C-alpha positions as CSV (number, residue, x, y, z in Angstrom):
1,M,-9.5,1.2,18.6
2,N,-7.0,1.2,21.4
3,K,-8.3,0.2,24.8
4,L,-7.1,-0.1,28.4
5,Y,-9.3,-1.8,30.9
6,K,-8.5,-1.6,34.6
7,A,-10.1,-3.4,37.5
8,L,-9.5,-5.0,40.9
9,V,-10.1,-8.7,40.9
10,Y,-9.9,-11.7,43.2
11,D,-11.4,-10.1,46.3
12,R,-9.9,-6.8,45.1
13,E,-6.5,-8.0,46.0
14,V,-5.1,-8.0,42.4
15,S,-4.8,-5.1,40.0
16,L,-5.8,-6.1,36.5
17,S,-5.0,-4.3,33.3
18,V,-6.0,-5.5,29.8
19,L,-4.7,-3.7,26.8
20,E,-5.4,-3.5,23.1
21,T,-2.9,-1.3,21.3
22,T,-2.9,-2.5,17.7
23,D,-3.9,0.8,16.2
24,L,-1.4,2.7,18.4
25,V,1.5,0.5,17.1
26,Q,0.3,0.9,13.5
27,Q,0.4,4.6,13.9
28,A,4.0,4.4,15.1
29,I,4.9,2.2,12.1
30,K,3.3,4.8,9.8
31,I,5.1,7.7,11.4
32,H,8.6,6.1,11.6
33,N,8.5,3.7,8.6
34,L,9.7,0.8,10.7
35,S,11.0,-2.6,9.8
36,D,8.9,-5.4,11.2
37,T,11.5,-6.3,13.9
38,A,11.9,-2.7,15.0
39,A,8.1,-2.2,15.0
40,E,7.6,-5.2,17.3
41,I,10.3,-3.9,19.7
42,L,8.9,-0.4,19.8
43,G,5.3,-1.7,19.9
44,G,6.0,-3.7,23.0
45,M,7.5,-0.7,24.7
46,L,4.6,1.6,23.6
47,T,2.2,-1.0,25.1
48,A,4.2,-1.2,28.3
49,C,4.1,2.6,28.5
50,A,0.4,2.7,27.9
51,Y,0.0,0.4,30.9
52,M,2.2,2.5,33.1
53,A,0.6,5.8,32.0
54,G,-2.7,4.3,32.9
55,C,-1.5,3.8,36.5
56,L,-0.6,7.5,37.0
57,K,-2.6,9.4,39.6
58,S,-1.7,13.1,39.2
59,E,-3.2,15.2,36.4
60,K,0.4,16.3,35.7
61,G,1.7,12.7,35.8
62,A,4.0,11.4,33.1
63,V,6.2,8.3,32.6
64,S,9.0,7.5,30.2
65,L,10.8,4.3,29.5
66,T,14.2,4.1,27.7
67,V,16.1,1.1,26.6
68,K,19.8,1.2,25.5
69,S,21.1,-2.0,24.0
70,G,24.3,-3.5,25.4
71,D,26.2,-3.2,22.1
72,G,25.0,0.3,21.4
73,S,23.1,-0.8,18.3
74,A,19.7,0.3,19.4
75,T,17.9,2.9,21.6
76,V,14.2,2.9,22.3
77,S,12.5,5.8,24.0
78,V,8.7,6.0,24.8
79,S,6.7,8.3,27.0
80,G,3.1,8.9,28.1
81,D,1.0,11.0,30.3
82,I,-2.1,10.6,32.4
83,N,-4.3,11.4,29.4
84,G,-3.1,8.3,27.6
85,H,-1.1,10.2,25.0
86,I,1.7,7.7,24.1
87,R,4.6,8.4,21.8
88,G,8.0,6.9,21.1
89,Y,10.8,6.1,18.7
90,I,13.5,3.5,18.0
91,D,16.9,4.1,16.7
92,G,18.3,0.8,15.3
93,G,16.8,-2.4,16.5
94,E,16.6,-4.1,13.1
95,N,18.5,-7.1,14.6
96,G,16.8,-7.0,18.0
97,L,18.2,-5.9,21.3
98,K,21.5,-7.2,22.6
99,G,21.2,-6.9,26.3
100,G,21.5,-3.4,27.8
101,T,19.4,-1.5,30.4
102,L,15.9,-0.3,30.9
103,T,15.4,3.0,32.7
104,V,12.0,4.2,33.9
105,I,11.2,7.7,35.0
106,K,7.9,8.4,36.7
107,D,6.9,12.0,37.4
108,D,3.8,12.6,39.5
109,G,4.1,16.4,38.9
110,L,4.3,17.0,42.6
111,F,7.6,15.6,44.0
112,R,10.9,14.5,42.6
113,P,10.6,12.0,39.7
114,F,11.1,8.3,40.6
115,I,13.9,6.8,38.6
116,G,14.4,3.0,38.3
117,T,16.9,1.0,36.2
118,C,17.4,-2.7,35.6
119,E,19.5,-4.8,33.2
120,L,17.8,-6.4,30.3
121,R,17.6,-10.2,30.4
122,C,16.4,-10.6,26.8
123,D,14.5,-9.0,24.0
124,D,11.1,-9.8,25.5
125,V,9.4,-6.7,27.0
126,S,7.2,-8.8,29.3
127,E,10.2,-10.4,31.0
128,N,12.1,-7.1,31.3
129,L,9.1,-5.3,32.7
130,M,8.5,-8.0,35.3
131,Q,12.2,-7.8,36.3
132,Y,11.9,-4.0,36.6
133,F,8.9,-4.1,38.9
134,H,10.5,-6.8,41.0
135,Q,13.9,-5.0,41.4
136,S,13.1,-1.3,41.3
137,E,9.6,-1.1,42.8
138,Q,9.4,-4.4,44.8
139,I,6.0,-5.2,43.4
140,E,5.2,-8.7,42.2
141,T,3.9,-8.2,38.7
142,A,2.9,-10.6,36.0
143,V,3.2,-9.2,32.4
144,A,2.1,-10.8,29.1
145,I,2.6,-8.3,26.3
146,G,2.7,-9.3,22.7
147,V,3.1,-7.6,19.3
148,T,2.9,-9.2,15.9
149,V,3.9,-7.2,12.8
150,K,4.1,-8.6,9.3
151,N,5.0,-6.7,6.1
152,G,4.6,-3.4,7.8
153,K,1.2,-4.1,9.3
154,C,0.5,-4.6,13.0
155,L,-1.8,-7.6,13.2
156,A,-2.1,-7.4,17.0
157,A,-0.6,-5.6,20.0
158,G,-1.6,-5.6,23.6
159,G,-1.7,-7.9,26.6
160,V,-2.5,-8.4,30.2
161,V,-0.8,-7.2,33.4
162,M,-1.6,-8.2,36.9
163,Q,-0.1,-6.8,40.1
164,L,-0.4,-8.2,43.6
165,L,-1.6,-5.6,46.1
166,P,-0.2,-5.7,49.7
167,N,-1.3,-8.7,51.8
168,T,-2.7,-10.6,48.9
169,H,-3.9,-14.1,50.1
170,E,-2.1,-17.1,48.7
171,E,-5.4,-18.3,47.2
172,N,-5.7,-15.2,45.1
173,M,-2.1,-15.3,44.1
174,D,-2.8,-18.8,42.7
175,K,-5.9,-17.5,40.8
176,A,-3.9,-14.7,39.2
177,E,-1.1,-17.1,38.3
178,Q,-3.6,-19.6,36.7
179,A,-5.3,-16.8,34.8
180,M,-2.0,-15.6,33.3
181,Q,-1.4,-19.0,31.8
182,G,-4.0,-18.1,29.2
183,F,-1.8,-15.4,27.8
184,V,1.4,-17.2,27.0
185,N,0.9,-16.0,23.4
186,A,-0.5,-12.6,24.2
187,A,-0.6,-11.2,20.7
188,Q,-2.5,-14.2,19.5
189,V,-5.1,-13.8,22.2
190,V,-5.5,-10.1,21.5
191,Q,-5.8,-10.8,17.7
192,S,-8.5,-13.4,18.4
193,L,-10.5,-11.7,21.1
194,G,-9.5,-8.0,21.5
195,A,-9.6,-6.3,24.9
196,D,-13.4,-6.6,25.1
197,G,-13.3,-10.3,24.4
198,I,-10.5,-10.9,26.9
199,M,-12.5,-9.2,29.7
200,E,-15.6,-11.2,28.8
201,K,-14.0,-14.6,28.4
202,F,-11.5,-14.5,31.3
203,F,-12.7,-11.9,33.8
204,I,-16.4,-11.5,33.5
205,K,-17.2,-13.1,36.8
206,E,-14.7,-11.0,38.6
207,T,-15.7,-7.7,37.0
208,E,-19.4,-8.4,37.9
209,K,-18.3,-8.0,41.5
210,T,-16.4,-4.7,41.0
211,A,-16.3,-1.8,38.6
212,S,-13.9,-1.9,35.6
213,Y,-12.7,1.3,34.0
214,L,-12.1,1.8,30.3
215,T,-9.8,4.4,28.7
216,F,-8.5,4.9,25.2
217,P,-4.8,5.4,24.8
218,A,-3.6,6.9,21.6
219,Y,-0.4,7.7,19.8
220,K,-0.1,11.5,20.2
221,C,3.0,13.7,20.5
222,N,2.9,16.7,22.7
223,C,5.2,18.8,20.6
224,S,4.1,22.0,18.8
225,R,5.8,24.9,17.1
226,K,5.0,27.0,20.1
227,K,6.8,24.6,22.4
228,I,9.8,24.4,20.1
229,E,9.9,28.2,20.2
230,G,10.3,27.9,23.9
231,V,13.2,25.5,23.4
232,I,15.2,27.7,21.1
233,L,14.6,31.0,22.7
234,P,17.2,30.5,25.5
235,L,19.9,30.3,22.8
236,G,19.5,34.0,22.3
237,L,19.1,36.2,19.3
238,N,22.7,36.4,18.3
239,E,23.3,32.6,18.4
240,L,20.1,31.9,16.5
241,L,21.0,34.4,13.8
242,K,24.4,32.9,13.5
243,I,22.9,29.4,12.9
244,C,20.6,31.0,10.2
245,D,23.7,32.5,8.5
246,E,25.6,29.2,8.6
247,Q,22.8,26.7,7.9
248,G,20.1,28.8,6.2
249,A,17.6,28.3,9.1
250,V,17.2,27.0,12.6
251,S,15.9,23.4,12.3
252,V,14.6,21.2,15.2
253,H,13.5,17.6,14.6
254,C,11.1,15.8,17.0
255,H,12.0,12.1,17.1
256,Y,8.7,11.1,18.6
257,C,6.5,12.3,15.7
258,N,9.2,12.6,13.0
259,T,8.3,16.3,12.5
260,D,10.8,19.0,11.4
261,Y,10.3,22.6,12.7
262,T,12.2,25.3,10.7
263,F,12.7,28.9,11.6
264,A,14.1,31.2,9.0
265,K,15.9,34.5,9.9
266,A,12.6,36.4,9.7
267,D,11.0,33.9,12.1
268,V,13.8,34.3,14.6
269,L,13.6,38.1,14.5
270,K,9.9,37.9,15.0
271,L,10.4,35.7,18.1
272,F,12.5,38.6,19.6
273,G,10.1,41.3,18.5
274,K,12.4,42.6,15.8
């Protein structure tokens, strides 16, 4: 089961998140039929998105992360909402990422979306996410996310994220830094302990002092035939009928859940009340 624990630790001066996303990544592998390398890249991004979605406040909140490799060989796109519905896809990536950019869009559903971009230093999602928070949001963040996939099976995915709150004392900075040393190989720790075990072994004394919150992120696409109807309607009846004449039907593919929606001429006419 996928899990996301959130708590304030070290005198409530550090935000802690502990993730276990093994099942979520396995679902992505099943949907997209991924190679092991591509699955580990997408899995890391899905885990990062699960963390960031867990930080949303508005009931209409949503976040998306997009990576474009420097040589154009790979694109990764993931998104999530406040309900913990996480989805994503990868195009390419069989040989890893070759530099590029990470773009994050946060929409609180109330004001203009926040957009932040940073250059990728490496293939490691933890390093790239820390760089993003440092450069784009000016928040000191320690990230240890790991994914292990072998022969099409996700053995472990998840990790630990800590963020320093404003005016954190140096003593508590040191405590957070020391704790993060235990997650150098995050996937191995997740595989061994799971999110429950990590909380109990590393943070039980801290969470006895303050409440921890548990949510259950899941791989879930928000597309539906009804939503796709809303996408194609603005094309107009004549254009849609023209596509049907030329291609036999109007077809729309959802990259996130690998689902095809097909509208025959009769379906198009029905949409317009004909």
